gemmi code that builds the backbone of each chain (N, CA, C; Angstrom):
import gemmi

chains = {
    "A": [
        ("MET", (20.345, -21.826, 9.283), (20.930, -20.507, 9.380), (21.222, -19.975, 7.988)),
        ("SER", (20.828, -18.752, 7.757), (21.110, -18.178, 6.444), (22.570, -17.730, 6.391)),
        ("GLU", (23.050, -17.599, 5.175), (24.448, -17.209, 5.019), (24.636, -15.753, 5.464)),
        ("PRO", (25.549, -15.501, 6.372), (25.710, -14.136, 6.881), (26.529, -13.225, 5.970)),
        ("PHE", (27.347, -13.821, 5.111), (28.244, -13.005, 4.293), (28.083, -13.319, 2.811)),
        ("ALA", (28.266, -12.293, 2.018), (28.261, -12.466, 0.563), (29.200, -11.437, -0.035)),
        ("PRO", (29.944, -11.822, -1.069), (30.829, -10.841, -1.696), (30.002, -9.763, -2.387)),
        ("CYS", (30.481, -8.537, -2.372), (29.784, -7.470, -3.083), (30.809, -6.398, -3.450)),
        ("ALA", (30.385, -5.455, -4.269), (31.295, -4.366, -4.654), (31.708, -3.617, -3.398)),
        ("GLY", (32.997, -3.454, -3.224), (33.476, -2.696, -2.068), (33.774, -3.542, -0.860)),
        ("GLY", (33.497, -4.818, -0.921), (33.832, -5.648, 0.230), (32.927, -6.847, 0.411)),
        ("VAL", (32.346, -6.952, 1.597), (31.539, -8.118, 1.953), (30.224, -7.637, 2.570)),
        ("ARG", (29.119, -8.106, 2.020), (27.834, -7.750, 2.632), (27.555, -8.693, 3.786)),
        ("MET", (27.220, -8.114, 4.921), (26.943, -8.919, 6.117), (25.487, -8.707, 6.536)),
        ("THR", (24.788, -9.798, 6.704), (23.407, -9.737, 7.171), (23.251, -10.717, 8.323)),
        ("LEU", (22.911, -10.196, 9.474), (22.818, -11.034, 10.669), (21.390, -11.056, 11.203)),
        ("ALA", (20.999, -12.193, 11.763), (19.714, -12.274, 12.461), (19.856, -11.554, 13.803)),
        ("ASN", (18.744, -11.187, 14.374), (18.800, -10.472, 15.652), (19.506, -11.297, 16.735)),
        ("TRP", (19.241, -12.615, 16.728), (19.878, -13.436, 17.757), (21.394, -13.488, 17.564)),
        ("GLU", (21.835, -13.359, 16.313), (23.279, -13.354, 16.067), (23.911, -12.067, 16.591)),
        ("VAL", (23.235, -10.955, 16.367), (23.732, -9.676, 16.883), (23.814, -9.742, 18.405)),
        ("GLU", (22.802, -10.355, 18.987), (22.768, -10.475, 20.447), (23.943, -11.318, 20.942)),
        ("LEU", (24.182, -12.422, 20.270), (25.285, -13.308, 20.670), (26.635, -12.602, 20.487)),
        ("LEU", (26.770, -11.911, 19.367), (28.040, -11.236, 19.085), (28.282, -10.049, 20.020)),
        ("SER", (27.231, -9.541, 20.601), (27.405, -8.420, 21.537), (28.114, -8.865, 22.809)),
        ("LEU", (28.253, -10.179, 22.992), (28.992, -10.701, 24.145), (30.507, -10.628, 23.928)),
        ("VAL", (30.911, -10.528, 22.671), (32.335, -10.627, 22.345), (33.191, -9.498, 22.937)),
        ("PRO", (32.780, -8.225, 22.818), (33.640, -7.161, 23.387), (33.908, -7.347, 24.873)),
        ("ALA", (32.889, -7.716, 25.634), (33.092, -7.923, 27.078), (34.034, -9.095, 27.327)),
        ("LEU", (33.903, -10.127, 26.501), (34.796, -11.281, 26.625), (36.248, -10.848, 26.411)),
        ("LEU", (36.483, -10.056, 25.377), (37.855, -9.630, 25.070), (38.369, -8.625, 26.101)),
        ("ASP", (37.478, -7.757, 26.564), (37.894, -6.773, 27.576), (38.288, -7.433, 28.897)),
        ("SER", (37.816, -8.640, 29.111), (38.093, -9.315, 30.387), (39.491, -9.934, 30.432)),
        ("VAL", (40.153, -9.986, 29.287), (41.472, -10.633, 29.226), (42.484, -9.875, 30.080)),
        ("GLY", (43.130, -10.628, 30.958), (44.161, -10.033, 31.802), (43.625, -9.296, 33.010)),
        ("LYS", (42.306, -9.322, 33.199), (41.720, -8.593, 34.332), (41.845, -9.384, 35.629)),
        ("TYR", (42.178, -10.642, 35.518), (42.444, -11.442, 36.709), (43.615, -12.371, 36.403)),
        ("GLU", (44.232, -12.852, 37.471), (45.380, -13.760, 37.269), (45.209, -15.017, 38.088)),
        ("PRO", (45.648, -16.137, 37.582), (46.205, -16.286, 36.234), (45.094, -16.373, 35.193)),
        ("ASP", (45.362, -15.796, 34.033), (44.405, -15.878, 32.935), (45.114, -16.514, 31.740)),
        ("PRO", (44.822, -17.776, 31.478), (45.484, -18.446, 30.347), (45.218, -17.759, 29.018)),
        ("ALA", (44.120, -17.021, 28.931), (43.823, -16.308, 27.679), (44.849, -15.204, 27.447)),
        ("ALA", (45.248, -14.520, 28.521), (46.243, -13.453, 28.385), (47.574, -14.042, 27.925)),
        ("VAL", (47.903, -15.194, 28.442), (49.150, -15.854, 28.032), (49.079, -16.232, 26.561)),
        ("ARG", (47.946, -16.774, 26.142), (47.810, -17.195, 24.749), (47.888, -16.019, 23.782)),
        ("LEU", (47.334, -14.882, 24.186), (47.298, -13.734, 23.271), (48.579, -12.906, 23.297)),
        ("ASP", (49.449, -13.185, 24.248), (50.694, -12.434, 24.348), (51.653, -12.843, 23.222)),
        ("LEU", (52.684, -12.035, 23.018), (53.682, -12.376, 22.008), (54.659, -13.400, 22.575)),
        ("HIS", (54.920, -14.435, 21.800), (55.902, -15.462, 22.179), (56.747, -15.727, 20.939)),
        ("THR", (57.911, -15.117, 20.906), (58.671, -15.133, 19.655), (59.972, -15.927, 19.729)),
        ("TYR", (60.627, -15.839, 20.894), (61.910, -16.543, 21.054), (61.781, -17.572, 22.178)),
        ("PRO", (61.354, -18.780, 21.871), (61.105, -19.775, 22.922), (62.368, -20.191, 23.687)),
        ("ASP", (63.538, -20.023, 23.052), (64.778, -20.464, 23.700), (65.636, -19.296, 24.183)),
        ("ASP", (65.095, -18.102, 24.173), (65.870, -16.935, 24.595), (64.932, -15.980, 25.338)),
        ("ALA", (64.903, -16.118, 26.652), (63.946, -15.347, 27.461), (64.179, -13.842, 27.336)),
        ("ALA", (65.467, -13.422, 27.250), (65.765, -11.993, 27.166), (65.273, -11.419, 25.840)),
        ("ALA", (65.546, -12.124, 24.761), (65.091, -11.663, 23.446), (63.567, -11.660, 23.382)),
        ("ASP", (62.980, -12.655, 23.988), (61.520, -12.758, 23.987), (60.910, -11.564, 24.722)),
        ("ALA", (61.471, -11.238, 25.886), (60.948, -10.128, 26.686), (61.147, -8.797, 25.959)),
        ("GLU", (62.292, -8.652, 25.294), (62.572, -7.405, 24.579), (61.622, -7.229, 23.395)),
        ("PHE", (61.386, -8.288, 22.689), (60.448, -8.243, 21.561), (59.060, -7.844, 22.058)),
        ("ARG", (58.669, -8.427, 23.152), (57.358, -8.133, 23.737), (57.301, -6.665, 24.189)),
        ("ARG", (58.392, -6.209, 24.822), (58.425, -4.831, 25.306), (58.270, -3.836, 24.146)),
        ("LEU", (58.957, -4.104, 23.047), (58.915, -3.187, 21.917), (57.575, -3.176, 21.192)),
        ("LEU", (56.897, -4.312, 21.187), (55.719, -4.407, 20.324), (54.383, -4.581, 21.035)),
        ("ALA", (54.410, -4.691, 22.345), (53.151, -4.924, 23.072), (52.150, -3.792, 22.835)),
        ("ASN", (52.633, -2.556, 22.843), (51.716, -1.434, 22.642), (51.103, -1.451, 21.247)),
        ("GLU", (51.939, -1.769, 20.278), (51.434, -1.826, 18.906), (50.389, -2.925, 18.756)),
        ("LEU", (50.658, -4.025, 19.405), (49.707, -5.137, 19.373), (48.374, -4.703, 19.976)),
        ("GLU", (48.426, -4.060, 21.116), (47.202, -3.626, 21.785), (46.472, -2.556, 20.972)),
        ("HIS", (47.244, -1.667, 20.375), (46.655, -0.612, 19.549), (45.885, -1.240, 18.376)),
        ("GLY", (46.504, -2.204, 17.739), (45.859, -2.883, 16.608), (44.616, -3.641, 17.038)),
        ("ARG", (44.707, -4.292, 18.172), (43.538, -5.035, 18.658), (42.397, -4.098, 19.012)),
        ("ALA", (42.749, -2.950, 19.588), (41.708, -1.973, 19.927), (41.018, -1.468, 18.661)),
        ("ALA", (41.814, -1.244, 17.611), (41.243, -0.779, 16.344), (40.322, -1.846, 15.752)),
        ("ASP", (40.744, -3.092, 15.835), (39.911, -4.194, 15.335), (38.598, -4.271, 16.102)),
        ("ARG", (38.686, -4.166, 17.405), (37.474, -4.260, 18.227), (36.536, -3.100, 17.945)),
        ("SER", (37.120, -1.950, 17.699), (36.310, -0.784, 17.388), (35.554, -1.008, 16.068)),
        ("ALA", (36.263, -1.511, 15.065), (35.621, -1.792, 13.774), (34.509, -2.816, 13.945)),
        ("PHE", (34.760, -3.793, 14.781), (33.764, -4.834, 15.054), (32.528, -4.221, 15.713)),
        ("SER", (32.756, -3.454, 16.774), (31.639, -2.894, 17.545), (30.817, -1.904, 16.729)),
        ("LEU", (31.507, -1.174, 15.852), (30.801, -0.164, 15.062), (29.918, -0.778, 13.977)),
        ("THR", (30.183, -2.008, 13.612), (29.442, -2.607, 12.492), (28.501, -3.727, 12.906)),
        ("VAL", (28.681, -4.283, 14.094), (27.908, -5.479, 14.434), (26.410, -5.205, 14.495)),
        ("GLU", (26.014, -4.116, 15.086), (24.577, -3.858, 15.220), (23.929, -3.566, 13.875)),
        ("ALA", (24.699, -2.917, 12.999), (24.170, -2.618, 11.665), (23.932, -3.894, 10.868)),
        ("GLY", (24.558, -4.971, 11.309), (24.393, -6.240, 10.616), (22.959, -6.716, 10.573)),
        ("ALA", (22.159, -6.296, 11.529), (20.765, -6.736, 11.572), (19.992, -6.197, 10.366)),
        ("ASP", (20.417, -5.041, 9.869), (19.738, -4.456, 8.705), (20.507, -4.723, 7.420)),
        ("GLY", (21.662, -5.358, 7.556), (22.517, -5.579, 6.403), (23.483, -4.421, 6.263)),
        ("VAL", (24.757, -4.730, 6.174), (25.771, -3.682, 6.077), (26.918, -4.200, 5.206)),
        ("VAL", (27.554, -3.285, 4.484), (28.710, -3.675, 3.677), (29.981, -3.399, 4.482)),
        ("LEU", (30.750, -4.450, 4.701), (32.049, -4.309, 5.366), (33.107, -4.104, 4.292)),
        ("SER", (33.968, -3.130, 4.494), (35.118, -3.032, 3.606), (35.989, -4.264, 3.852)),
        ("THR", (36.919, -4.516, 2.947), (37.807, -5.665, 3.161), (38.577, -5.505, 4.468)),
        ("ALA", (39.007, -4.278, 4.755), (39.748, -4.024, 6.000), (38.866, -4.316, 7.213)),
        ("GLU", (37.613, -3.905, 7.150), (36.699, -4.184, 8.269), (36.435, -5.677, 8.405)),
        ("ALA", (36.267, -6.341, 7.269), (36.016, -7.782, 7.307), (37.211, -8.517, 7.918)),
        ("GLU", (38.402, -8.041, 7.598), (39.591, -8.686, 8.163), (39.752, -8.349, 9.646)),
        ("ALA", (39.290, -7.180, 10.046), (39.266, -6.867, 11.477), (38.307, -7.838, 12.178)),
        ("TRP", (37.188, -8.117, 11.535), (36.254, -9.114, 12.086), (36.938, -10.473, 12.238)),
        ("LEU", (37.698, -10.862, 11.226), (38.398, -12.156, 11.297), (39.287, -12.221, 12.534)),
        ("ARG", (40.028, -11.151, 12.762), (40.946, -11.153, 13.903), (40.201, -11.123, 15.227)),
        ("VAL", (39.100, -10.389, 15.279), (38.317, -10.349, 16.516), (37.712, -11.728, 16.799)),
        ("LEU", (37.194, -12.367, 15.761), (36.625, -13.709, 15.951), (37.711, -14.688, 16.388)),
        ("THR", (38.890, -14.556, 15.817), (40.015, -15.405, 16.214), (40.358, -15.181, 17.684)),
        ("GLU", (40.454, -13.916, 18.037), (40.819, -13.569, 19.410), (39.802, -14.150, 20.390)),
        ("ALA", (38.533, -13.992, 20.064), (37.477, -14.481, 20.961), (37.547, -15.999, 21.106)),
        ("ARG", (37.776, -16.695, 20.001), (37.866, -18.157, 20.047), (39.097, -18.595, 20.846)),
        ("LEU", (40.195, -17.862, 20.677), (41.410, -18.201, 21.429), (41.209, -17.961, 22.927)),
        ("VAL", (40.534, -16.891, 23.264), (40.265, -16.595, 24.676), (39.409, -17.697, 25.287)),
        ("GLN", (38.334, -18.014, 24.592), (37.440, -19.059, 25.114), (38.166, -20.388, 25.288)),
        ("SER", (38.900, -20.790, 24.267), (39.531, -22.114, 24.306), (40.670, -22.157, 25.321)),
        ("ALA", (41.402, -21.050, 25.458), (42.504, -21.029, 26.434), (41.961, -21.193, 27.840)),
        ("ARG", (40.858, -20.544, 28.120), (40.283, -20.644, 29.463), (39.643, -22.000, 29.710)),
        ("ALA", (39.138, -22.598, 28.653), (38.490, -23.905, 28.809), (39.512, -25.037, 28.863)),
        ("GLY", (40.714, -24.764, 28.435), (41.732, -25.813, 28.380), (41.916, -26.294, 26.966)),
        ("LEU", (40.911, -26.847, 26.407), (40.950, -27.341, 25.031), (39.569, -27.160, 24.412)),
        ("PRO", (39.496, -27.122, 23.106), (38.171, -27.075, 22.483), (37.355, -28.281, 22.930)),
        ("GLY", (36.120, -28.070, 23.219), (35.271, -29.172, 23.677), (35.234, -29.291, 25.175)),
        ("GLY", (36.076, -28.504, 25.847), (36.131, -28.615, 27.301), (35.347, -27.529, 28.008)),
        ("PHE", (34.350, -26.988, 27.375), (33.629, -25.870, 27.972), (32.764, -26.312, 29.139)),
        ("SER", (32.719, -25.446, 30.138), (31.989, -25.805, 31.354), (30.497, -25.518, 31.242)),
        ("SER", (30.111, -24.729, 30.271), (28.684, -24.443, 30.131), (28.260, -24.588, 28.677)),
        ("GLU", (26.983, -24.890, 28.506), (26.449, -25.035, 27.147), (26.491, -23.704, 26.403)),
        ("SER", (26.318, -22.624, 27.153), (26.315, -21.315, 26.485), (27.705, -20.973, 25.945)),
        ("ASP", (28.742, -21.339, 26.706), (30.104, -21.098, 26.212), (30.376, -21.929, 24.961)),
        ("GLN", (29.938, -23.181, 25.010), (30.128, -24.064, 23.857), (29.376, -23.525, 22.637)),
        ("ALA", (28.158, -23.074, 22.890), (27.343, -22.554, 21.787), (27.983, -21.319, 21.169)),
        ("LEU", (28.518, -20.454, 22.001), (29.176, -19.255, 21.482), (30.399, -19.644, 20.665)),
        ("PHE", (31.196, -20.568, 21.185), (32.402, -21.001, 20.479), (32.036, -21.615, 19.123)),
        ("ASP", (31.042, -22.468, 19.127), (30.628, -23.121, 17.878), (30.123, -22.097, 16.866)),
        ("TYR", (29.365, -21.135, 17.371), (28.839, -20.114, 16.470), (29.971, -19.262, 15.888)),
        ("LEU", (30.898, -18.838, 16.757), (32.013, -18.013, 16.281), (32.857, -18.774, 15.257)),
        ("SER", (33.008, -20.066, 15.482), (33.779, -20.900, 14.538), (33.080, -20.945, 13.186)),
        ("TRP", (31.781, -21.172, 13.238), (31.011, -21.230, 11.999), (31.049, -19.883, 11.265)),
        ("LEU", (30.878, -18.817, 12.033), (30.859, -17.483, 11.432), (32.207, -17.162, 10.793)),
        ("GLN", (33.284, -17.490, 11.500), (34.604, -17.208, 10.952), (34.859, -18.020, 9.687)),
        ("GLY", (34.447, -19.281, 9.734), (34.605, -20.119, 8.549), (33.871, -19.534, 7.351)),
        ("SER", (32.680, -19.011, 7.585), (31.890, -18.402, 6.509), (32.580, -17.168, 5.948)),
        ("LEU", (33.147, -16.371, 6.838), (33.804, -15.135, 6.398), (35.102, -15.432, 5.651)),
        ("VAL", (35.855, -16.394, 6.140), (37.105, -16.759, 5.456), (36.802, -17.239, 4.040)),
        ("GLU", (35.748, -18.005, 3.918), (35.390, -18.544, 2.608), (35.134, -17.410, 1.608)),
        ("ILE", (34.422, -16.393, 2.065), (34.117, -15.271, 1.174), (35.378, -14.463, 0.863)),
        ("LEU", (36.167, -14.157, 1.893), (37.373, -13.353, 1.676), (38.372, -14.090, 0.796)),
        ("ASP", (38.411, -15.388, 0.943), (39.325, -16.191, 0.136), (38.961, -16.102, -1.349)),
        ("GLU", (37.673, -16.006, -1.611), (37.216, -15.866, -3.006), (37.598, -14.499, -3.554)),
        ("VAL", (37.484, -13.490, -2.693), (37.727, -12.116, -3.127), (39.201, -11.841, -3.356)),
        ("LEU", (40.059, -12.493, -2.525), (41.503, -12.252, -2.617), (42.038, -12.735, -3.958)),
        ("PRO", (42.756, -11.857, -4.675), (43.260, -12.266, -5.995), (44.297, -13.378, -5.898)),
    ],
    "B": [
        ("MET", (71.220, -9.454, 22.685), (70.241, -9.897, 21.700), (70.230, -8.965, 20.508)),
        ("GLY", (69.556, -9.307, 19.498), (69.670, -8.508, 18.300), (68.387, -7.902, 17.823)),
        ("LEU", (67.547, -7.594, 18.685), (66.262, -7.107, 18.231), (66.318, -5.702, 17.682)),
        ("ILE", (65.977, -5.528, 16.708), (65.867, -4.356, 15.813), (66.212, -2.908, 16.283)),
        ("PRO", (66.976, -2.060, 16.913), (67.185, -0.619, 16.914), (67.926, 0.051, 15.820)),
        ("ALA", (69.023, -0.273, 15.442), (69.794, 0.627, 14.579), (69.039, 0.960, 13.307)),
        ("ARG", (68.560, 0.007, 12.692), (67.791, 0.283, 11.485), (66.328, 0.410, 11.872)),
        ("VAL", (65.681, 1.279, 11.205), (64.260, 1.457, 11.490), (63.468, 0.923, 10.305)),
        ("GLY", (62.587, 0.014, 10.580), (61.794, -0.571, 9.503), (60.344, -0.154, 9.614)),
        ("LEU", (59.768, 0.180, 8.494), (58.358, 0.529, 8.484), (57.564, -0.698, 8.083)),
        ("VAL", (56.608, -1.043, 8.914), (55.918, -2.304, 8.702), (54.426, -2.139, 8.860)),
        ("GLY", (53.665, -2.782, 8.028), (52.216, -2.825, 8.260), (51.962, -3.749, 9.419)),
        ("PHE", (51.347, -3.266, 10.448), (51.084, -4.072, 11.651), (50.176, -5.234, 11.313)),
        ("ALA", (49.112, -4.909, 10.706), (48.156, -5.947, 10.361), (47.407, -5.411, 9.162)),
        ("ILE", (46.598, -6.251, 8.615), (45.913, -5.843, 7.411), (45.032, -4.643, 7.716)),
        ("GLY", (45.231, -3.563, 7.014), (44.356, -2.420, 7.168), (44.608, -1.600, 8.414)),
        ("VAL", (45.661, -1.878, 9.151), (45.935, -1.127, 10.363), (47.185, -0.299, 10.149)),
        ("SER", (47.299, 0.798, 10.896), (48.398, 1.722, 10.669), (49.754, 1.056, 10.792)),
        ("PRO", (50.736, 1.559, 10.060), (52.060, 0.947, 10.090), (52.786, 1.201, 11.405)),
        ("ILE", (53.807, 0.417, 11.655), (54.585, 0.573, 12.872), (56.049, 0.709, 12.519)),
        ("ARG", (56.832, 1.116, 13.493), (58.270, 1.155, 13.305), (58.908, 0.213, 14.309)),
        ("LEU", (59.805, -0.577, 13.838), (60.560, -1.463, 14.699), (62.006, -1.005, 14.688)),
        ("ARG", (62.677, -1.143, 15.819), (64.071, -0.764, 15.889), (64.880, -1.959, 16.365)),
        ("SER", (66.119, -1.994, 15.966), (66.922, -3.145, 16.342), (68.299, -2.738, 16.839)),
        ("ALA", (68.780, -3.406, 17.866), (70.073, -3.079, 18.457), (71.207, -3.395, 17.501)),
        ("SER", (71.191, -4.549, 16.973), (72.231, -4.915, 16.027), (71.637, -5.939, 15.077)),
        ("VAL", (71.861, -5.720, 13.839), (71.257, -6.607, 12.861), (72.342, -7.280, 12.036)),
        ("ASP", (72.382, -8.563, 12.098), (73.324, -9.299, 11.266), (72.597, -9.635, 9.978)),
        ("CYS", (72.952, -8.884, 8.943), (72.227, -9.039, 7.695), (72.521, -10.362, 6.998)),
        ("MET", (73.609, -10.998, 7.408), (73.978, -12.243, 6.737), (73.318, -13.463, 7.366)),
        ("GLU", (72.813, -13.294, 8.543), (72.268, -14.447, 9.242), (70.810, -14.678, 8.838)),
        ("THR", (70.479, -15.932, 8.616), (69.122, -16.255, 8.204), (68.337, -16.833, 9.376)),
        ("TRP", (67.116, -16.368, 9.498), (66.228, -16.844, 10.551), (64.963, -17.427, 9.929)),
        ("ASN", (64.474, -18.467, 10.573), (63.237, -19.096, 10.120), (62.055, -18.644, 10.977)),
        ("VAL", (60.940, -18.405, 10.328), (59.689, -18.198, 11.055), (58.980, -19.547, 11.099)),
        ("VAL", (58.816, -20.048, 12.317), (58.203, -21.359, 12.501), (56.777, -21.176, 13.021)),
        ("VAL", (55.831, -21.775, 12.344), (54.439, -21.724, 12.817), (54.079, -23.085, 13.394)),
        ("TRP", (53.451, -23.018, 14.565), (53.112, -24.233, 15.302), (51.637, -24.574, 15.153)),
        ("ASN", (51.388, -25.865, 15.120), (50.004, -26.324, 15.050), (49.283, -25.928, 16.332)),
        ("ASP", (48.045, -25.524, 16.199), (47.232, -25.339, 17.397), (45.848, -25.921, 17.133)),
        ("GLU", (45.163, -26.202, 18.200), (43.908, -26.932, 18.084), (42.715, -26.019, 17.830)),
        ("VAL", (42.967, -24.736, 17.758), (41.844, -23.805, 17.729), (41.671, -23.114, 16.373)),
        ("ASN", (42.746, -22.571, 15.845), (42.601, -21.835, 14.590), (42.140, -22.739, 13.452)),
        ("LEU", (41.178, -22.248, 12.708), (40.616, -23.015, 11.602), (41.635, -23.140, 10.474)),
        ("ALA", (41.650, -24.307, 9.844), (42.609, -24.572, 8.767), (42.489, -23.530, 7.656)),
        ("ALA", (41.271, -23.228, 7.263), (41.063, -22.273, 6.172), (41.542, -20.878, 6.567)),
        ("TYR", (41.380, -20.547, 7.835), (41.832, -19.237, 8.321), (43.354, -19.155, 8.270)),
        ("VAL", (44.020, -20.208, 8.730), (45.484, -20.223, 8.725), (46.001, -20.059, 7.290)),
        ("ALA", (45.404, -20.780, 6.372), (45.834, -20.675, 4.966), (45.581, -19.259, 4.440)),
        ("TYR", (44.456, -18.684, 4.812), (44.146, -17.315, 4.375), (45.197, -16.325, 4.901)),
        ("VAL", (45.568, -16.484, 6.163), (46.566, -15.582, 6.753), (47.900, -15.719, 6.029)),
        ("PHE", (48.269, -16.933, 5.681), (49.521, -17.126, 4.931), (49.465, -16.402, 3.589)),
        ("ARG", (48.325, -16.477, 2.949), (48.190, -15.791, 1.653), (48.284, -14.290, 1.850)),
        ("ARG", (47.567, -13.793, 2.835), (47.436, -12.348, 3.034), (48.701, -11.718, 3.619)),
        ("VAL", (49.308, -12.400, 4.567), (50.463, -11.827, 5.261), (51.766, -12.146, 4.552)),
        ("LEU", (51.910, -13.367, 4.075), (53.180, -13.787, 3.480), (53.152, -13.788, 1.955)),
        ("GLY", (51.991, -13.528, 1.383), (51.897, -13.456, -0.070), (51.982, -14.801, -0.763)),
        ("MET", (51.662, -15.860, -0.036), (51.697, -17.189, -0.665), (50.540, -17.343, -1.661)),
        ("SER", (50.726, -18.233, -2.624), (49.623, -18.596, -3.502), (48.657, -19.471, -2.695)),
        ("ARG", (47.477, -19.706, -3.225), (46.507, -20.551, -2.524), (47.082, -21.954, -2.294)),
        ("THR", (47.749, -22.482, -3.315), (48.331, -23.822, -3.198), (49.440, -23.857, -2.154)),
        ("GLU", (50.330, -22.874, -2.199), (51.421, -22.819, -1.211), (50.876, -22.704, 0.206)),
        ("ALA", (49.863, -21.866, 0.366), (49.295, -21.645, 1.697), (48.650, -22.920, 2.231)),
        ("THR", (47.954, -23.610, 1.381), (47.291, -24.853, 1.807), (48.331, -25.911, 2.162)),
        ("GLU", (49.377, -26.000, 1.350), (50.433, -26.981, 1.638), (51.142, -26.661, 2.950)),
        ("ALA", (51.419, -25.386, 3.183), (52.079, -24.994, 4.435), (51.183, -25.326, 5.627)),
        ("MET", (49.903, -25.034, 5.495), (48.960, -25.321, 6.572), (48.918, -26.822, 6.863)),
        ("LEU", (48.859, -27.631, 5.814), (48.792, -29.082, 5.995), (50.098, -29.624, 6.592)),
        ("ASP", (51.197, -29.039, 6.180), (52.499, -29.446, 6.697), (52.559, -29.220, 8.211)),
        ("ILE", (52.090, -28.083, 8.615), (52.064, -27.756, 10.052), (51.156, -28.722, 10.792)),
        ("HIS", (50.015, -28.977, 10.214), (49.041, -29.872, 10.846), (49.615, -31.284, 11.010)),
        ("ARG", (50.310, -31.742, 9.980), (50.862, -33.109, 10.018), (52.070, -33.225, 10.932)),
        ("ARG", (52.965, -32.243, 10.869), (54.252, -32.352, 11.576), (54.292, -31.625, 12.908)),
        ("GLY", (53.271, -30.817, 13.167), (53.250, -30.089, 14.429), (53.821, -28.681, 14.314)),
        ("SER", (54.714, -28.484, 13.356), (55.262, -27.142, 13.103), (55.972, -27.181, 11.757)),
        ("ALA", (56.188, -26.005, 11.213), (56.926, -25.920, 9.949), (57.437, -24.501, 9.751)),
        ("THR", (58.570, -24.400, 9.072), (59.083, -23.090, 8.677), (58.255, -22.601, 7.498)),
        ("VAL", (57.688, -21.403, 7.650), (56.842, -20.896, 6.572), (57.547, -19.836, 5.733)),
        ("ILE", (58.567, -19.213, 6.323), (59.328, -18.217, 5.560), (60.652, -17.985, 6.291)),
        ("SER", (61.682, -17.630, 5.545), (62.992, -17.355, 6.136), (63.512, -16.028, 5.604)),
        ("GLY", (64.419, -15.433, 6.376), (64.984, -14.172, 5.918), (65.910, -13.603, 6.960)),
        ("THR", (66.242, -12.309, 6.832), (67.060, -11.670, 7.852), (66.288, -11.695, 9.165)),
        ("ARG", (67.011, -11.450, 10.235), (66.336, -11.457, 11.531), (65.241, -10.390, 11.582)),
        ("GLU", (65.558, -9.228, 11.040), (64.599, -8.130, 11.053), (63.308, -8.512, 10.325)),
        ("HIS", (63.460, -9.022, 9.131), (62.269, -9.392, 8.365), (61.519, -10.545, 9.015)),
        ("SER", (62.271, -11.455, 9.589), (61.613, -12.594, 10.226), (60.842, -12.152, 11.469)),
        ("GLU", (61.404, -11.183, 12.186), (60.687, -10.668, 13.352), (59.378, -10.007, 12.916)),
        ("LEU", (59.452, -9.276, 11.837), (58.248, -8.604, 11.353), (57.202, -9.611, 10.900)),
        ("ASN", (57.648, -10.612, 10.191), (56.704, -11.629, 9.738), (56.115, -12.404, 10.904)),
        ("SER", (56.953, -12.712, 11.875), (56.462, -13.414, 13.059), (55.422, -12.564, 13.781)),
        ("PHE", (55.728, -11.283, 13.911), (54.791, -10.384, 14.588), (53.448, -10.338, 13.865)),
        ("ARG", (53.499, -10.180, 12.569), (52.248, -10.083, 11.806), (51.436, -11.370, 11.885)),
        ("LEU", (52.108, -12.489, 11.925), (51.376, -13.754, 12.071), (50.767, -13.858, 13.469)),
        ("GLN", (51.521, -13.404, 14.477), (50.992, -13.454, 15.837), (49.819, -12.493, 16.017)),
        ("VAL", (49.877, -11.383, 15.320), (48.743, -10.451, 15.343), (47.458, -11.166, 14.913)),
        ("HIS", (47.609, -12.103, 14.022), (46.455, -12.858, 13.533), (46.161, -14.105, 14.366)),
        ("GLY", (46.825, -14.214, 15.505), (46.499, -15.302, 16.419), (47.242, -16.596, 16.173)),
        ("LEU", (48.197, -16.589, 15.238), (48.966, -17.808, 14.985), (50.147, -17.891, 15.952)),
        ("LEU", (50.588, -19.108, 16.222), (51.765, -19.319, 17.064), (52.979, -19.320, 16.139)),
        ("ALA", (53.698, -18.212, 16.131), (54.817, -18.062, 15.189), (56.071, -17.641, 15.942)),
        ("THR", (57.066, -18.480, 15.939), (58.317, -18.197, 16.653), (59.483, -18.089, 15.667)),
        ("LEU", (60.643, -17.698, 16.204), (61.835, -17.562, 15.367), (62.916, -18.544, 15.796)),
        ("GLU", (63.661, -19.021, 14.825), (64.840, -19.830, 15.114), (65.892, -19.565, 14.046)),
        ("ARG", (67.151, -19.715, 14.447), (68.215, -19.561, 13.453), (68.123, -20.675, 12.423)),
        ("ALA", (68.337, -20.313, 11.179), (68.269, -21.319, 10.113), (69.470, -22.239, 10.202)),
    ],
}
model = gemmi.Model(1)
for chain_id, residues in chains.items():
    chain = gemmi.Chain(chain_id)
    for i, (resn, *xyz) in enumerate(residues, 1):
        res = gemmi.Residue()
        res.name, res.seqid = resn, gemmi.SeqId(i, " ")
        for name, pos in zip(("N", "CA", "C"), xyz):
            atom = gemmi.Atom()
            atom.name, atom.element = name, gemmi.Element(name[0])
            atom.pos, atom.b_iso = gemmi.Position(*pos), 0.0
            res.add_atom(atom)
        chain.add_residue(res)
    model.add_chain(chain)
structure = gemmi.Structure()
structure.add_model(model)
structure.setup_entities()
């Protein structure tokens, strides 16, 4: 696999193979499915859990910030969706876009693993392959962003 | 509970995302709260360290040490402060998918 990311002026250059774009096109549907059925361990994992010993404080914190959390996630997903297809021809992600990618990849990995129980517990080879690919891709992106960060 | 109304704080929700306002009912400025991050089996070590650098302003060395501490001990306090600031830091870490809770220092 060729390296998908490289540092460049203005951010990170991303170049994806067609099969990678195809695989990544599964991510928005995966994230959109969170909370669409119950129980969904992915929804629990992605929810805010701030006060483990104070249920009232925990609920209040969640009430105040749940919308902001969802708004931010929607913005991240939008940045992801708007740039993923362009990756096949090579595209420069701003640092903000690259970090939105990081969060989307994190979210997708958390959703997959929460539903599977634990990493390695996937019921299908395709789920495992997607998880492994997302892990590799995120690792590659973190490495580049870490270099760029002063 | 003491979650943020009286004072209004302007906070960056996440990197590159629009700021938010948090409100708190009563804020005890003298009380210190710890932000505790818990080990999880999914988030990549390098990602966790990156988030610490980006969100909490840690140096690369500090971030790596905090990440390793969490990995070894299962959890660790990564930053402490007023309840308001700790709530904001906890929120920003959770935005990035980390398990970050609050406890009184």
